[in-house]
N, C-alpha and C positions, 0 to 999 in steps of 0.2 A: 143161336138158339139156347135157351135156358135148359140146363140139365137138372132134373129134379130127383132128389133122394127122399124116399118115403120112410118115415120113422116106423118102428115096429108096431105102433098102435094104429096104423092106417091099414084098412082092409086091402087085401091083394086085388080085389076087384077094381079098386081105383087105379092101380097100376095097369091092369089089363085094359081098362076103358081108355086111359090116356094113350097107351101105346097104339091102340087101334086108330086113334086120331093123329098118330105120327109123332108123338112127343117122346123125348129121350128120358126114360124113367128107370131107376133102379131102386130096389127095396132093401131094407136092412137084411132081410132073410136071404136075398140073392147075393148080397155082399158077404154073407156068412159072418155078420157082426152082431147077431142077436145077443142081447145081454150086456153089450158094451155100455159104458156110462154115457149119459147125455152129452157131456163135454167131449168125449172121444168120438161120439157120432158126429157132432158138429165139426170137429177137427178133420175127421175122415172126409166128410162132404166137401169141406174147403180144399183139402189136398187133392180131391178129384174134380175140382172146379164145379161143384154142384150146390144148388140151393136146397135146403132141407124143408120138408113139410111135416108138421106134427100137430097133434091135438094136445100135447103136453105144454100148455100155455105158461103155467106158473114157473116151471123149471127152466124152460128155454128163454123166457123173458129175463130171468135172473142171470143166466149164462150170457145172454146178449149184453146186459149191462156190465158184467165183469169183463167181457172181451173188449168192449169200448173203453172202459176205464183203464185197462192194461194195454191198450193200443194193439190188440190182437185182431187181425182181420178175419172175416168170414164172408161167405158168398150169399148171405141172406137167409132169413128164417121166416117161413110162411106159417102163421099160427091160425088155428081155427078151433072152435068148439066142435063137438061131434054133431054132424049134420047128415041128412040122407045122402047116400052115395051119389045119386044123380045130381044133387045140388053141388056137392064137392067137385065132381068131374066137370060140370059146366063152368063153375067159378074158376077152377084151376086152368081149364082150357082158355078161358077169357084172359086170365092173367098171363099165361105162358105165351099167348098169341100177341099180347099188347105191351107187356112190360119190357123195359130195356134192362138187360143183364147188369149194366153198370149202376142202375138205380137201385138194384137189389142189394148190392154189396154193402155189408155192415149195417143193414137195416132190418127192421121187423116189418113184415107185410101182413096185414090182417086180411084173411080170405073173405071176410064179410064185406069188405070194400069192393069185391069183385062179383058179388051176388046181385043179380037184377031182380 
């Protein structure tokens, strides 16, 4: 099962809704890592074998490119623009139910690809 780490810009209600559906979710707030740099958030997620979900597209895309260029691994970055919470929860549920954890490693995943 994919473990998901929600960046600090993701509403708590997303975590609650996904947990009610049985998914393994932790938030930046719960990890007590609020205010940590984006790079350190991604490193933490990787160290805990989690994929990160964020709305911070520009910064995390750049970090992904740097990681790949420097041969630094990560467990995947799910990127999305701000959307209604219901849309986010449905798309993440679809992704978490169907994606292979190995296919996420060192990749950018666009949440919009999982919206019906």
